RORO-386505 format. One record per residue: x, y, z of N, C-alpha, C in turn. Coordinates in pm, whole numbers, padded with zeros to 5 digits, always signed. Example, Ala and Ser with C-alpha at 12.3 -4.5 7.8 and 13.67 -1.06 7.14 Angstrom:
<nodes>
+01319-00569+00780+01230-00450+00780+01320-00330+00780;+01285-00225+00708+01367-00106+00714+01290+00003+00787;
</nodes>
This chain:
<nodes>
+00417+00870+01297+00437+00979+01203+00357+00949+01077;+00263+01035+01046+00186+01017+00923+00249+01098+00811;+00250+01039+00693+00303+01107+00575+00199+01106+00464;+00191+01218+00395+00114+01228+00271+00173+01345+00194;+00144+01351+00068+00195+01463-00011+00115+01590+00015;-00011+01574+00062-00099+01689+00085-00114+01716+00235;-00067+01832+00276-00066+01866+00418-00207+01878+00476;-00302+01925+00396-00440+01940+00444-00500+01806+00482;-00477+01703+00399-00527+01569+00429-00458+01512+00552;-00330+01540+00564-00256+01492+00681-00314+01549+00810;-00339+01679+00809-00391+01745+00929-00524+01683+00970;-00610+01656+00873-00739+01593+00903-00720+01455+00963;-00627+01378+00907-00601+01243+00959-00549+01247+01101;-00459+01340+01129-00405+01355+01265-00517+01390+01362;-00601+01484+01324-00713+01524+01411-00808+01408+01435;-00836+01329+01330-00926+01214+01344-00869+01114+01445;-00741+01086+01435-00679+00990+01526-00680+01042+01669;-00648+01167+01688-00648+01226+01822-00787+01222+01884;-00889+01238+01801-01027+01234+01850-01073+01094+01888;-01009+00992+01831-01053+00854+01855-00959+00774+01944;-00834+00819+01958-00736+00745+02037-00681+00838+02145;-00727+00817+02268-00686+00903+02378-00537+00888+02404;-00468+01001+02414-00326+01000+02446-00235+00962+02331;-00289+00961+02209-00207+00921+02094-00091+01019+02075;+00029+00963+02062+00147+01044+02029+00165+01040+01878;+00129+01146+01815+00124+01144+01668+00175+01276+01612;+00244+01266+01502+00293+01384+01433+00272+01360+01284;+00299+01462+01204+00280+01452+01060+00397+01516+00990;+00420+01469+00868+00526+01527+00786+00486+01511+00640;+00467+01623+00572+00429+01619+00431+00554+01598+00346;+00554+01492+00266+00668+01465+00179+00621+01394+00053;+00686+01426-00056+00662+01361-00184+00755+01240-00194;+00700+01121-00190+00782+01001-00186+00848+00968-00319;+00818+01045-00422+00891+01028-00548+01020+01110-00549;+01044+01181-00439+01161+01268-00427+01253+01215-00317;+01372+01173-00354+01467+01113-00259+01500+01208-00143;+01518+01335-00173+01555+01431-00068+01442+01448+00033;+01318+01447-00014+01205+01462+00078+01188+01337+00164;+01215+01221+00109+01211+01098+00188+01317+01103+00297;+01434+01154+00265+01541+01165+00364+01501+01261+00475;+01435+01370+00439+01388+01465+00541+01284+01401+00632;+01197+01319+00572+01098+01245+00652+01169+01153+00750;+01270+01083+00703+01347+00993+00789+01411+01069+00905;+01466+01184+00875+01529+01267+00979+01426+01316+01080;+01307+01349+01033+01201+01395+01124+01158+01284+01218;+01149+01160+01168+01113+01046+01252+01223+01021+01355;+01347+01032+01312+01460+01015+01404+01456+01118+01516;+01428+01241+01480+01427+01349+01579+01308+01336+01674;+01190+01302+01621+01068+01299+01702+01059+01174+01788;+01093+01057+01728+01067+00930+01795+01192+00845+01819;+01310+00901+01786+01432+00824+01804+01449+00714+01702;+01387+00731+01587+01396+00631+01481+01270+00549+01470;+01256+00481+01357+01135+00403+01329+01146+00261+01380;+01036+00209+01433+01023+00066+01464+00938-00004+01358;+00843+00070+01304+00746+00014+01209+00733+00108+01090;+00732+00050+00971+00706+00125+00849+00596+00055+00771;+00491+00130+00738+00386+00079+00649+00384+00167+00525;+00418+00110+00412+00415+00186+00287+00282+00162+00217;+00191+00258+00231+00059+00248+00168+00046+00345+00051;+00154+00414+00015+00148+00508-00097+00127+00430-00226;+00032+00474-00305+00007+00405-00430-00093+00480-00516;-00090+00451-00644-00184+00511-00738-00207+00412-00851;-00326+00414-00907-00353+00325-01020-00260+00357-01136;-00230+00484-01154-00140+00524-01259-00200+00511-01397;-00113+00507-01496-00158+00500-01634-00226+00366-01660;-00340+00372-01729-00416+00250-01760-00468+00258-01902;-00496+00141-01958-00548+00136-02093-00476+00033-02176;-00488+00043-02304-00425-00050-02397-00273-00043-02380;-00212-00157-02354-00067-00164-02333+00010-00097-02446;-00034-00116-02570+00039-00063-02685+00032+00089-02696;-00061+00149-02622-00076+00293-02627-00008+00364-02510;+00042+00288-02412+00108+00348-02296+00253+00381-02330;+00295+00502-02294+00429+00549-02327+00527+00516-02214;+00655+00536-02240+00756+00522-02136+00726+00615-02019;+00682+00735-02051+00651+00833-01946+00536+00784-01859;+00434+00724-01922+00323+00666-01845+00376+00561-01746;+00462+00475-01796+00518+00370-01711+00601+00429-01597;+00687+00524-01629+00778+00578-01528+00705+00652-01418;+00598+00723-01453+00521+00794-01351+00458+00695-01253;+00409+00582-01304+00350+00480-01217+00457+00413-01133;+00569+00381-01194+00679+00316-01122+00731+00404-01009;+00739+00534-01032+00792+00625-00930+00708+00621-00802;+00576+00609-00817+00487+00606-00700+00474+00465-00645;+00446+00368-00730+00404+00236-00684+00519+00142-00650;+00639+00170-00699+00754+00087-00666+00865+00166-00599;+00910+00271-00663+01027+00342-00613+01003+00413-00480;+00879+00453-00452+00851+00511-00319+00885+00410-00210;+00847+00285-00230+00878+00180-00133+01028+00157-00122;+01096+00157-00235+01241+00140-00235+01307+00251-00153;+01266+00374-00176+01325+00488-00104+01297+00481+00046;+01174+00446+00081+01138+00438+00223+01216+00327+00294;+01226+00213+00232+01302+00103+00293+01449+00141+00309;+01503+00205+00209+01644+00247+00215+01665+00348+00328;+01566+00433+00353+01578+00536+00455+01558+00482+00596;+01468+00383+00613+01429+00343+00748+01489+00211+00796;+01531+00123+00707+01591-00002+00752+01713+00022+00842;+01802+00118+00811+01914+00142+00902+01872+00175+01045;+01764+00252+01061+01715+00284+01195+01670+00158+01268;+01603+00068+01197+01555-00056+01258+01669-00152+01289;+01766-00160+01201+01882-00247+01227+01955-00204+01352;+01962-00074+01371+02030-00022+01490+01956-00062+01617;+01823-00068+01610+01742-00108+01725+01735-00259+01742;+01774-00334+01637+01761-00480+01634+01615-00522+01647;+01525-00443+01589+01382-00475+01587+01314-00386+01484;+01234-00447+01401+01161-00367+01303+01055-00447+01232;+00954-00377+01185+00848-00436+01104+00823-00345+00984;+00826-00404+00866+00793-00330+00745+00681-00404+00672;+00577-00331+00636+00467-00388+00557+00453-00304+00431;+00470-00370+00317+00450-00305+00188+00313-00344+00135;+00235-00245+00094+00101-00273+00044+00108-00303-00105;+00085-00429-00139+00083-00472-00278-00063-00475-00324;-00103-00576-00398-00239-00581-00453-00267-00719-00509;-00396-00749-00522-00434-00869-00596-00374-00869-00736;-00355-00749-00793-00302-00736-00930-00164-00799-00945;-00093-00812-00834+00040-00872-00840+00033-01019-00878;-00073-01087-00834-00090-01230-00856-00183-01256-00975;-00283-01169-00987-00386-01186-01090-00397-01055-01168;-00308-01033-01264-00303-00905-01333-00422-00881-01424;-00460-00754-01435-00570-00715-01522-00515-00642-01643;-00571-00672-01760-00510-00633-01887-00497-00483-01905;-00586-00405-01843-00583-00260-01865-00492-00187-01766;-00428-00260-01675-00349-00196-01569-00207-00251-01565;-00143-00264-01679-00013-00330-01684+00096-00263-01599;+00111-00130-01598+00214-00072-01512+00188-00098-01363;+00063-00084-01322+00026-00110-01183+00051-00256-01147;+00011-00347-01236+00033-00490-01213+00181-00519-01187;+00265-00466-01274+00408-00495-01267+00470-00439-01139;+00428-00319-01101+00483-00258-00979+00441-00335-00855;+00316-00378-00850+00268-00449-00733+00333-00587-00721;+00360-00652-00835+00433-00778-00832+00576-00754-00783;+00634-00644-00826+00771-00611-00783+00779-00589-00633;+00675-00533-00573+00675-00511-00428+00685-00642-00351;+00615-00745-00397+00622-00875-00329+00763-00931-00341;+00823-00917-00458+00960-00963-00477+01057-00881-00392;+01036-00750-00385+01119-00663-00303+01113-00704-00157;+00991-00726-00107+00976-00765+00034+01048-00896+00062;+01037-00992-00031+01103-01121-00010+01254-01105-00007;+01308-01028-00101+01452-01007-00105+01504-00936+00019;+01435-00832+00062+01476-00759+00181+01461-00843+00307;+01358-00927+00310+01339-01013+00428+01456-01108+00446;+01514-01154+00336+01630-01241+00344+01755-01165+00390;+01764-01040+00349+01882-00960+00381+01884-00912+00525;+01767-00880+00580+01765-00812+00709+01689-00885+00819;+01638-01006+00789+01572-01084+00892+01664-01116+01009;+01794-01135+00980+01890-01167+01087+01904-01053+01186;+01865-00932+01144+01868-00816+01234+01733-00796+01303;+01644-00894+01290+01509-00888+01347+01424-00778+01284;+01456-00747+01159+01372-00657+01080+01291-00747+00987;+01162-00761+01017+01075-00853+00945+00993-00776+00842;+00995-00826+00718+00939-00750+00606+00840-00837+00530;+00716-00788+00519+00608-00864+00456+00524-00775+00368;+00436-00838+00293+00341-00766+00206+00198-00798+00247;+00110-00704+00222-00034-00726+00230-00092-00687+00094;-00175-00775+00040-00231-00753-00094-00383-00745-00089;-00436-00625-00082-00582-00608-00082-00640-00619-00222;-00774-00631-00225-00846-00629-00352-00975-00550-00338;-00992-00452-00423-01116-00376-00434-01169-00329-00298;-01087-00250-00234-01121-00193-00103-01188-00057-00123;-01279-00022-00035-01348+00107-00041-01253+00220+00000;-01177+00267-00095-01079+00374-00074-01106+00486-00173;-01044+00603-00154-01061+00711-00251-01023+00669-00394;-00923+00580-00408-00882+00537-00541-00993+00460-00611;-01054+00363-00542-01161+00287-00606-01290+00369-00614;-01308+00463-00521-01422+00554-00534-01414+00631-00666;-01295+00681-00696-01276+00757-00821-01302+00668-00942;-01255+00543-00935-01281+00449-01044-01430+00427-01064;-01503+00413-00954-01646+00386-00963-01724+00510-01009;-01678+00628-00972-01743+00750-01020-01727+00762-01171;-01607+00730-01219-01585+00733-01365-01672+00628-01434;-01682+00510-01373-01760+00402-01433-01909+00437-01434;-01955+00501-01327-02097+00537-01321-02133+00637-01430;-02040+00730-01459-02062+00826-01567-02061+00755-01702;-01965+00664-01718-01952+00591-01845-02074+00506-01873;-02131+00442-01770-02245+00352-01787-02379+00424-01773;-02375+00547-01721-02499+00619-01698-02582+00559-01587;-02515+00512-01482-02583+00448-01368-02536+00514-01239;-02600+00476-01128-02561+00531-00998-02428+00471-00953;-02371+00531-00851-02245+00483-00794-02260+00338-00748;-02366+00311-00671-02388+00176-00619-02408+00074-00732;-02477+00117-00837-02496+00027-00952-02364+00000-01023;-02278+00102-01026-02146+00084-01086-02064-00017-01006;-02073-00009-00872-02004-00106-00786-02052-00247-00816;-02183-00264-00825-02238-00397-00850-02200-00448-00989;-02198-00360-01089-02156-00400-01223-02010-00445-01221;-01927-00370-01150-01784-00401-01144-01761-00535-01075;-01834-00559-00966-01821-00687-00896-01859-00804-00987;-01967-00787-01060-02016-00897-01145-01927-00920-01266;-01880-00811-01328-01812-00823-01456-01660-00820-01447;-01605-00756-01343-01460-00741-01334-01397-00817-01217;-01474-00842-01113-01421-00912-00996-01516-01025-00954;-01548-01117-01044-01647-01221-01014-01603-01320-00908;-01473-01323-00876-01425-01419-00777-01427-01365-00634;-01472-01242-00617-01491-01192-00479-01618-01257-00426;-01599-01366-00354-01712-01449-00313-01804-01380-00213;-01750-01282-00138-01834-01212-00040-01920-01104-00106;-01895-01079-00235-01979-00993-00319-01996-00850-00265;-01885-00793-00226-01884-00654-00182-01741-00601-00188;-01730-00468-00175-01596-00409-00159-01546-00437-00018;-01415-00450-00004-01357-00464+00128-01357-00332+00203;-01340-00341+00335-01333-00222+00420-01188-00194+00458;-01150-00066+00466-01012-00035+00504-00969-00101+00635;-01061-00108+00732-01025-00166+00862-00997-00316+00852;-01052-00382+00749-01023-00524+00730-00880-00545+00682;-00830-00451+00605-00689-00455+00565-00600-00414+00682;-00644-00311+00755-00565-00260+00867-00543-00366+00975;-00641-00454+00994-00628-00558+01097-00513-00653+01064;-00496-00686+00938-00386-00775+00898-00253-00701+00911;-00251-00575+00874-00128-00495+00889-00089-00488+01036;-00187-00462+01123-00158-00452+01267-00100-00583+01321;-00154-00695+01275-00099-00825+01315+00047-00837+01275;+00078-00803+01149+00214-00817+01099+00312-00723+01169;+00261-00617+01227+00347-00521+01298+00364-00556+01445;+00300-00663+01489+00299-00696+01631+00398-00808+01664;+00415-00833+01795+00498-00944+01840+00437-01078+01803;+00306-01080+01778+00241-01204+01739+00294-01257+01606;+00351-01168+01526+00402-01205+01394+00555-01219+01395;+00610-01257+01507+00756-01260+01521+00823-01371+01440;+00744-01462+01381+00799-01569+01297+00744-01561+01155;+00697-01441+01119+00644-01418+00984+00738-01323+00912;+00798-01368+00805+00897-01287+00734+00899-01325+00587;+00887-01225+00500+00892-01250+00356+00763-01306+00299;+00653-01286+00369+00525-01342+00326+00437-01237+00258;+00336-01286+00189+00236-01199+00127+00099-01243+00173;+00028-01155+00241-00106-01185+00293-00210-01120+00203;-00296-01201+00141-00402-01148+00057-00525-01117+00141;-00579-00998+00123-00705-00958+00187-00797-00921+00071;-00859-01024+00011-00921-01001-00119-01060-01062-00135;-01118-01116-00029-01252-01170-00039-01265-01286-00135;-01149-01346-00172-01150-01457-00267-01119-01415-00409;-01083-01287-00429-01069-01235-00565-00965-01308-00648;-00854-01344-00586-00753-01422-00659-00804-01565-00671;-00820-01610-00793-00894-01734-00818-00814-01861-00793;-00680-01852-00791-00599-01974-00776-00568-02002-00630;-00535-02128-00602-00503-02167-00465-00365-02126-00422;-00272-02116-00515-00132-02095-00478-00076-01962-00520;-00164-01865-00551-00116-01733-00587-00069-01655-00465;
</nodes>
Protein backbone atom coordinates (compact mmCIF):
# COMPACT_ATOMS: atom_id res chain seq x y z
CA UNK A 1 0.00 0.00 0.00
CA UNK A 2 1.53 3.28 -1.10
CA UNK A 3 0.68 6.47 0.74
CA UNK A 4 1.23 10.09 -0.15
CA UNK A 5 -0.69 13.27 0.45
CA UNK A 6 -1.02 13.86 -3.31
CA UNK A 7 -3.16 11.35 -5.17
CA UNK A 8 -1.70 12.26 -8.59
CA UNK A 9 1.83 11.35 -7.46
CA UNK A 10 0.54 8.14 -5.91
CA UNK A 11 -1.14 7.07 -9.14
CA UNK A 12 2.09 7.62 -11.07
CA UNK A 13 4.07 5.59 -8.53
CA UNK A 14 1.59 2.72 -8.69
CA UNK A 15 1.71 2.70 -12.49
CA UNK A 16 5.53 2.76 -12.44
CA UNK A 17 5.69 -0.25 -10.13
CA UNK A 18 3.14 -2.21 -12.14
CA UNK A 19 5.16 -1.53 -15.29
CA UNK A 20 8.38 -2.80 -13.71
CA UNK A 21 7.20 -5.59 -11.38
CA UNK A 22 5.11 -8.27 -13.04
CA UNK A 23 2.19 -9.42 -10.92
CA UNK A 24 2.71 -6.77 -8.25
CA UNK A 25 -0.18 -6.61 -5.78
CA UNK A 26 -0.31 -2.93 -5.05
CA UNK A 27 -2.83 -0.38 -3.94
CA UNK A 28 -2.73 3.28 -2.94
CA UNK A 29 -4.30 5.44 -0.29
CA UNK A 30 -3.96 9.21 -0.13
CA UNK A 31 -3.66 10.41 3.46
CA UNK A 32 -2.22 13.38 5.30
CA UNK A 33 0.03 11.89 7.97
CA UNK A 34 -0.24 15.02 10.09
CA UNK A 35 -3.90 14.09 10.63
CA UNK A 36 -4.62 11.30 13.13
CA UNK A 37 -7.99 10.43 11.59
CA UNK A 38 -6.50 10.04 8.11
CA UNK A 39 -3.75 7.79 9.46
CA UNK A 40 -6.42 5.63 11.09
CA UNK A 41 -8.28 5.40 7.77
CA UNK A 42 -5.02 4.34 6.10
CA UNK A 43 -4.59 1.64 8.73
CA UNK A 44 -8.13 0.41 8.14
CA UNK A 45 -7.56 0.31 4.38
CA UNK A 46 -4.43 -1.84 4.84
CA UNK A 47 -6.36 -4.15 7.16
CA UNK A 48 -9.15 -4.53 4.64
CA UNK A 49 -6.92 -4.96 1.57
CA UNK A 50 -4.06 -7.06 2.94
CA UNK A 51 -5.27 -8.37 6.31
CA UNK A 52 -3.00 -5.99 8.18
CA UNK A 53 0.56 -4.76 7.78
CA UNK A 54 3.71 -6.87 7.97
CA UNK A 55 6.09 -4.06 7.01
CA UNK A 56 5.97 -0.31 7.54
CA UNK A 57 8.46 2.11 6.00
CA UNK A 58 7.98 5.70 7.11
CA UNK A 59 9.66 7.85 4.46
CA UNK A 60 7.47 10.93 4.95
CA UNK A 61 9.61 13.94 5.60
CA UNK A 62 10.30 17.56 4.77
CA UNK A 63 13.19 19.90 5.40
CA UNK A 64 10.75 22.24 7.06
CA UNK A 65 11.63 25.61 8.47
CA UNK A 66 15.31 26.53 8.10
CA UNK A 67 17.49 29.49 8.87
CA UNK A 68 18.78 31.33 11.90
CA UNK A 69 17.59 29.51 15.03
CA UNK A 70 16.73 32.80 16.75
CA UNK A 71 14.39 33.75 13.92
CA UNK A 72 12.39 30.49 13.84
CA UNK A 73 9.01 30.68 15.55
CA UNK A 74 7.09 28.07 17.54
CA UNK A 75 4.86 27.66 14.49
CA UNK A 76 7.91 26.95 12.30
CA UNK A 77 9.01 24.26 14.74
CA UNK A 78 5.57 22.68 15.11
CA UNK A 79 4.99 22.41 11.36
CA UNK A 80 8.29 20.54 10.99
CA UNK A 81 7.62 18.33 14.00
CA UNK A 82 4.19 17.36 12.69
CA UNK A 83 5.69 15.93 9.49
CA UNK A 84 9.14 14.73 10.52
CA UNK A 85 8.36 13.23 13.93
CA UNK A 86 4.67 12.96 14.68
CA UNK A 87 3.83 11.28 11.35
CA UNK A 88 6.08 8.39 12.42
CA UNK A 89 4.51 8.32 15.88
CA UNK A 90 1.02 8.11 14.39
CA UNK A 91 1.97 5.41 11.89
CA UNK A 92 3.66 3.24 14.51
CA UNK A 93 0.69 3.63 16.83
CA UNK A 94 -1.66 2.59 14.01
CA UNK A 95 0.29 -0.38 12.63
CA UNK A 96 2.17 -1.97 15.53
CA UNK A 97 -1.04 -3.62 16.83
CA UNK A 98 -1.53 -5.34 13.45
CA UNK A 99 2.04 -6.67 13.55
CA UNK A 100 1.80 -7.82 17.17
CA UNK A 101 -1.27 -9.80 16.26
CA UNK A 102 0.68 -11.55 13.49
CA UNK A 103 3.74 -12.03 15.75
CA UNK A 104 5.90 -10.68 12.90
CA UNK A 105 6.70 -7.20 11.74
CA UNK A 106 9.34 -4.87 10.36
CA UNK A 107 9.34 -1.11 10.79
CA UNK A 108 11.93 1.17 9.22
CA UNK A 109 11.93 4.85 10.11
CA UNK A 110 13.86 7.10 7.74
CA UNK A 111 16.07 9.41 9.78
CA UNK A 112 19.04 11.39 8.42
CA UNK A 113 22.70 12.19 8.80
CA UNK A 114 21.39 15.36 10.49
CA UNK A 115 20.44 13.27 13.51
CA UNK A 116 24.10 12.51 14.23
CA UNK A 117 25.77 15.49 12.58
CA UNK A 118 23.39 18.46 12.84
CA UNK A 119 23.64 21.46 10.55
CA UNK A 120 23.21 24.91 12.04
CA UNK A 121 20.55 26.15 9.61
CA UNK A 122 18.26 23.12 10.01
CA UNK A 123 17.64 22.90 13.76
CA UNK A 124 13.99 21.68 13.66
CA UNK A 125 14.85 19.00 11.09
CA UNK A 126 17.95 17.97 13.07
CA UNK A 127 15.96 17.55 16.27
CA UNK A 128 13.17 15.56 14.62
CA UNK A 129 15.55 13.18 12.89
CA UNK A 130 17.44 12.58 16.14
CA UNK A 131 14.11 11.89 17.83
CA UNK A 132 13.29 9.22 15.23
CA UNK A 133 16.39 7.22 16.16
CA UNK A 134 15.43 7.46 19.82
CA UNK A 135 11.83 6.51 18.99
CA UNK A 136 12.95 3.44 17.04
CA UNK A 137 15.19 2.34 19.91
CA UNK A 138 12.45 2.75 22.49
CA UNK A 139 9.85 0.93 20.41
CA UNK A 140 12.31 -1.85 19.58
CA UNK A 141 12.65 -2.56 23.29
CA UNK A 142 8.89 -2.54 23.81
CA UNK A 143 7.84 -4.74 20.92
CA UNK A 144 10.85 -6.87 19.98
CA UNK A 145 9.43 -9.68 22.14
CA UNK A 146 6.48 -9.78 19.73
CA UNK A 147 8.91 -10.20 16.80
CA UNK A 148 8.22 -6.65 15.65
CA UNK A 149 11.69 -5.38 14.75
CA UNK A 150 12.14 -1.63 14.48
CA UNK A 151 15.16 0.14 12.98
CA UNK A 152 16.26 3.39 11.36
CA UNK A 153 18.00 4.20 8.10
CA UNK A 154 19.83 7.53 7.93
CA UNK A 155 20.61 8.74 4.41
CA UNK A 156 22.69 11.76 3.46
CA UNK A 157 22.28 14.01 0.44
CA UNK A 158 20.31 11.63 -1.75
CA UNK A 159 19.05 12.63 -5.21
CA UNK A 160 15.42 13.19 -4.22
CA UNK A 161 12.86 15.90 -5.00
CA UNK A 162 13.71 17.52 -1.64
CA UNK A 163 17.41 17.93 -2.41
CA UNK A 164 16.59 18.80 -6.02
CA UNK A 165 14.57 21.75 -4.73
CA UNK A 166 17.45 22.75 -2.44
CA UNK A 167 19.88 22.67 -5.35
CA UNK A 168 17.56 24.65 -7.62
CA UNK A 169 17.35 27.36 -4.97
CA UNK A 170 21.13 27.28 -4.52
CA UNK A 171 21.75 27.52 -8.26
CA UNK A 172 19.59 30.65 -8.41
CA UNK A 173 21.30 32.12 -5.35
CA UNK A 174 24.80 31.49 -6.76
CA UNK A 175 23.93 32.19 -10.38
CA UNK A 176 25.28 28.81 -11.50
CA UNK A 177 23.92 25.67 -13.14
CA UNK A 178 22.21 22.90 -11.20
CA UNK A 179 25.23 20.60 -11.54
CA UNK A 180 27.57 23.38 -10.42
CA UNK A 181 25.34 23.96 -7.39
CA UNK A 182 25.62 20.25 -6.52
CA UNK A 183 29.40 20.40 -6.75
CA UNK A 184 29.54 23.59 -4.65
CA UNK A 185 27.33 21.98 -2.01
CA UNK A 186 29.48 18.84 -1.90
CA UNK A 187 32.67 20.86 -1.49
CA UNK A 188 31.40 23.45 0.97
CA UNK A 189 28.57 21.79 2.91
CA UNK A 190 29.21 18.04 2.73
CA UNK A 191 33.02 17.70 2.47
CA UNK A 192 33.01 14.34 4.26
CA UNK A 193 31.08 12.55 1.52
CA UNK A 194 34.16 10.69 0.34
CA UNK A 195 32.50 9.31 -2.79
CA UNK A 196 31.96 12.93 -3.91
CA UNK A 197 28.46 12.61 -5.30
CA UNK A 198 24.82 12.54 -4.27
CA UNK A 199 23.47 9.17 -3.22
CA UNK A 200 20.92 7.28 -5.30
CA UNK A 201 17.46 6.38 -3.97
CA UNK A 202 18.05 2.71 -4.82
CA UNK A 203 21.15 2.69 -2.60
CA UNK A 204 18.97 3.63 0.35
CA UNK A 205 16.22 1.24 -0.75
CA UNK A 206 18.64 -1.70 -0.72
CA UNK A 207 19.35 -1.20 2.99
CA UNK A 208 15.64 -0.79 3.73
CA UNK A 209 14.87 -4.01 1.84
CA UNK A 210 17.49 -5.85 3.89
CA UNK A 211 16.00 -4.61 7.17
CA UNK A 212 12.54 -5.73 6.05
CA UNK A 213 13.72 -9.25 5.22
CA UNK A 214 14.28 -12.46 7.16
CA UNK A 215 18.01 -11.81 6.76
CA UNK A 216 17.64 -9.06 9.37
CA UNK A 217 15.90 -11.25 11.94
CA UNK A 218 18.51 -10.36 14.61
CA UNK A 219 18.65 -6.62 13.86
CA UNK A 220 16.54 -4.51 16.20
CA UNK A 221 16.86 -0.93 17.45
CA UNK A 222 19.72 -0.10 15.09
CA UNK A 223 20.49 2.89 12.89
CA UNK A 224 22.04 2.24 9.48
CA UNK A 225 23.77 5.22 7.87
CA UNK A 226 23.73 5.41 4.07
CA UNK A 227 25.77 8.56 3.74
CA UNK A 228 28.88 8.05 1.61
CA UNK A 229 30.99 8.91 4.66
CA UNK A 230 29.19 12.18 5.39
CA UNK A 231 29.08 11.65 9.15
CA UNK A 232 32.66 12.38 10.11
CA UNK A 233 32.87 10.48 13.43
CA UNK A 234 33.42 6.76 13.91
CA UNK A 235 30.77 6.24 16.56
CA UNK A 236 27.91 8.42 15.38
